[in-house]
C-alpha positions as CSV (number, residue, x, y, z in Angstrom):
1,G,0.0,0.0,0.0
2,A,0.9,3.7,-0.3
3,Q,-0.4,7.0,1.0
4,T,0.4,10.6,0.5
5,G,-0.6,14.0,1.9
6,P,0.6,17.4,3.1
7,I,1.6,18.5,6.6
8,F,-0.1,21.6,8.1
9,Y,1.2,23.1,11.4
10,V,-1.9,24.1,13.3
11,A,-0.1,25.1,16.6
12,P,3.5,25.5,17.8
13,H,3.8,21.8,18.6
14,I,0.8,20.2,16.7
15,A,0.7,19.1,13.1
16,A,-2.2,17.9,11.0
17,L,-1.6,15.3,8.2
18,P,-4.5,14.7,5.9
19,A,-3.9,11.8,3.5
20,I,-5.3,9.6,0.8
21,G,-4.1,6.1,0.2
22,A,-4.7,2.8,-1.6
23,G,-3.6,-0.8,-1.0
24,V,-3.9,-4.4,-2.2
25,S,-3.6,-7.7,-0.4
26,T,-2.9,-11.2,-1.6
27,L,-3.8,-14.6,-0.1
28,G,-2.5,-17.9,-1.2
29,D,-0.5,-16.3,-4.0
30,E,-3.8,-14.8,-5.4
31,Y,-5.3,-11.3,-5.4
32,Y,-7.5,-11.0,-2.3
33,F,-8.8,-7.4,-2.0
34,G,-8.1,-3.8,-2.9
35,E,-9.0,-0.7,-0.9
36,I,-8.9,3.1,-1.0
37,Y,-9.1,5.3,2.1
38,A,-8.7,8.8,3.5
39,S,-7.3,9.8,6.9
40,L,-6.6,12.7,9.1
41,T,-3.8,12.5,11.7
42,L,-2.9,15.0,14.4
43,E,0.4,14.6,16.1
44,G,2.4,16.7,18.6
45,R,4.6,16.9,21.6
46,A,4.2,18.4,25.1
47,T,6.3,18.2,28.2
48,G,8.5,15.5,26.7
49,I,5.5,13.3,25.7
50,S,4.8,12.7,22.0
51,Y,1.3,11.8,20.9
52,W,-0.9,11.3,17.8
53,A,-4.5,10.5,16.8
54,R,-5.8,9.2,13.5
55,L,-9.3,8.9,12.0
56,R,-9.4,6.8,8.9
57,A,-12.3,5.6,6.6
58,G,-12.0,3.3,3.7
59,Y,-13.7,1.2,1.1
60,R,-12.6,-2.4,0.5
61,E,-13.5,-4.5,-2.5
62,F,-12.9,-8.3,-2.4
63,E,-12.1,-10.4,-5.4
64,E,-14.8,-12.8,-6.5
65,I,-13.9,-16.3,-5.3
66,E,-16.0,-19.4,-5.8
67,V,-16.9,-20.6,-2.3
68,F,-19.4,-23.5,-2.4
69,S,-20.9,-22.0,-5.6
70,F,-21.2,-18.5,-4.1
71,E,-19.4,-15.6,-5.6
72,R,-17.2,-14.4,-2.7
73,A,-16.2,-15.1,0.9
74,S,-16.7,-11.5,1.9
75,E,-18.8,-8.7,0.5
76,N,-17.5,-5.2,-0.5
77,G,-18.0,-2.4,2.0
78,T,-16.7,0.3,4.2
79,Y,-14.8,0.5,7.5
80,V,-13.9,3.3,10.0
81,E,-11.1,3.3,12.6
82,L,-9.9,5.6,15.3
83,Q,-6.3,5.1,16.5
84,A,-4.1,7.0,18.9
85,G,-0.7,6.7,20.5
86,I,1.3,8.1,23.4
87,T,5.0,7.7,23.9
88,K,6.6,8.6,27.3
89,P,10.4,8.6,27.4
90,S,12.4,8.2,30.7
91,L,9.5,6.4,32.5
92,L,11.7,4.6,35.0
93,F,15.2,5.2,33.7
94,D,16.9,7.6,31.4
95,R,17.0,5.0,28.5
96,D,13.5,3.6,28.6
97,T,10.2,4.5,26.9
98,L,6.6,3.4,27.2
99,T,4.2,3.4,24.3
100,V,0.4,3.0,24.5
101,Q,-1.7,2.7,21.4
102,P,-5.5,2.2,21.8
103,F,-7.8,1.8,18.8
104,L,-11.5,1.4,17.9
105,R,-12.8,0.0,14.6
106,W,-16.2,-0.4,12.9
107,N,-16.4,-2.8,10.1
108,A,-19.5,-2.6,7.8
109,I,-18.4,-5.4,5.5
110,D,-20.6,-8.5,5.4
111,G,-18.9,-11.9,5.8
112,D,-19.7,-15.1,3.9
113,V,-23.2,-16.5,3.5
114,F,-22.6,-19.4,5.9
115,G,-21.3,-17.3,8.8
116,F,-17.9,-19.1,8.8
117,A,-16.3,-15.7,8.5
118,P,-18.7,-13.1,9.9
119,G,-18.0,-9.6,8.8
120,R,-19.8,-6.7,10.5
121,S,-18.1,-6.1,13.8
122,T,-16.9,-3.6,16.4
123,E,-13.4,-3.9,17.7
124,I,-11.6,-2.3,20.6
125,G,-8.1,-2.9,21.8
126,V,-4.7,-1.5,22.9
127,D,-1.0,-2.2,22.1
128,V,1.3,-1.5,25.1
129,N,5.1,-1.8,24.9
130,Y,7.9,-1.0,27.3
131,N,11.3,-0.4,25.5
132,Y,14.7,-0.3,27.1
133,Q,17.8,1.0,25.3
134,L,20.4,-1.5,26.6
135,T,23.3,0.0,24.5
136,D,23.6,2.5,21.7
137,H,22.9,-0.4,19.3
138,I,20.6,-2.8,21.2
139,Q,17.0,-2.2,22.3
140,L,14.9,-4.6,24.3
141,S,11.1,-4.6,24.3
142,A,8.3,-6.4,26.1
143,G,4.5,-5.8,25.9
144,A,1.2,-7.1,24.8
145,F,-1.5,-6.6,22.2
146,I,-5.1,-7.0,23.4
147,R,-8.3,-6.7,21.5
148,E,-12.0,-7.7,21.8
149,R,-14.1,-8.1,18.6
150,E,-17.9,-8.4,18.7
151,F,-19.6,-9.5,15.5
152,D,-23.0,-8.1,14.6
153,G,-25.8,-10.7,14.1
154,A,-23.4,-13.7,14.7
155,N,-23.7,-14.1,18.5
156,R,-19.9,-14.3,18.6
157,T,-17.2,-12.3,20.5
158,D,-13.5,-13.0,20.1
159,S,-11.0,-12.0,22.9
160,Y,-7.5,-11.9,21.6
161,T,-4.2,-11.5,23.7
162,A,-0.7,-11.5,22.3
163,P,2.2,-10.8,24.7
164,Q,5.6,-10.2,23.0
165,A,9.3,-9.9,23.6
166,S,11.9,-8.6,21.1
167,I,15.4,-7.5,20.6
168,T,16.4,-4.9,18.0
169,L,19.9,-4.4,16.6
170,Q,20.2,-0.8,15.5
171,R,22.5,0.6,12.8
172,L,24.9,-2.4,12.8
173,L,24.6,-3.0,9.0
174,P,26.2,-0.7,6.4
175,C,23.0,1.2,6.1
176,D,20.6,3.2,8.4
177,C,18.8,-0.1,9.3
178,D,17.5,-2.0,12.3
179,V,17.1,-5.8,12.5
180,R,14.4,-7.0,14.9
181,L,13.8,-10.5,16.3
182,Q,10.4,-10.8,18.0
183,Y,8.6,-13.7,19.8
184,R,4.8,-13.5,20.2
185,E,2.4,-15.9,21.9
186,R,-1.1,-15.6,20.4
187,E,-4.4,-16.7,22.0
188,N,-7.9,-16.2,20.7
189,D,-10.8,-17.1,23.0
190,S,-14.0,-17.2,20.9
191,D,-17.7,-17.9,21.7
192,D,-17.4,-20.2,18.6
193,F,-15.1,-23.0,19.6
194,A,-14.0,-23.5,16.0
195,F,-12.3,-20.1,16.1
196,S,-10.5,-20.4,19.5
197,Y,-6.8,-21.1,19.1
198,D,-3.3,-20.8,20.5
199,A,-0.2,-20.1,18.4
200,E,3.4,-19.0,18.7
201,Q,4.9,-16.6,16.2
202,V,8.6,-15.6,15.5
203,T,9.3,-12.6,13.3
204,L,12.5,-11.4,11.8
205,S,12.2,-7.9,10.3
206,L,14.5,-5.3,8.6
207,T,13.6,-1.6,8.9
208,T,15.4,1.1,7.0
209,R,15.1,4.9,7.0
210,F,15.6,7.2,4.1
């Protein structure tokens, strides 16, 4: 995906970033859906704390896929999400930070006709992480992602928790890059037993700045 937009300074320490964007997704090496969206982000800084808030609305169109002779597993439709974030440096020590990112989403896209993948839902959650800069090139992190998703008309609520721990090697390669190794334990507790699961996930990622 990609997005673009200008930056407007609306106060000495507050900026507004309106943007438009588009994206595509694949599943099983095939085209899955495309989307367009518009967003407005406010970000700023006060007394050493940085913060941001974003309102985004979009339209998503799924590829037609034959599922038990029906046209698609999910219908086309709209979604709206409200996200925010706060970063507090030097929480306990000079080299640590705490980030808290709550969110709220409304999904108006219908799921499949059998209800195996219900669509319309309301979702609320938060991502909390504590980071410690061990050295100039090593950062440690621990936290958790928590969300609850309630599906409309499906009598189903999913409660998801995913604690994580990671180590990031910063600017060790011959580029302005970070390498991050993360372990995450994922647990989904659903009213529908078929969608309750436990899983473990290991992710290796490369981030570059330019």
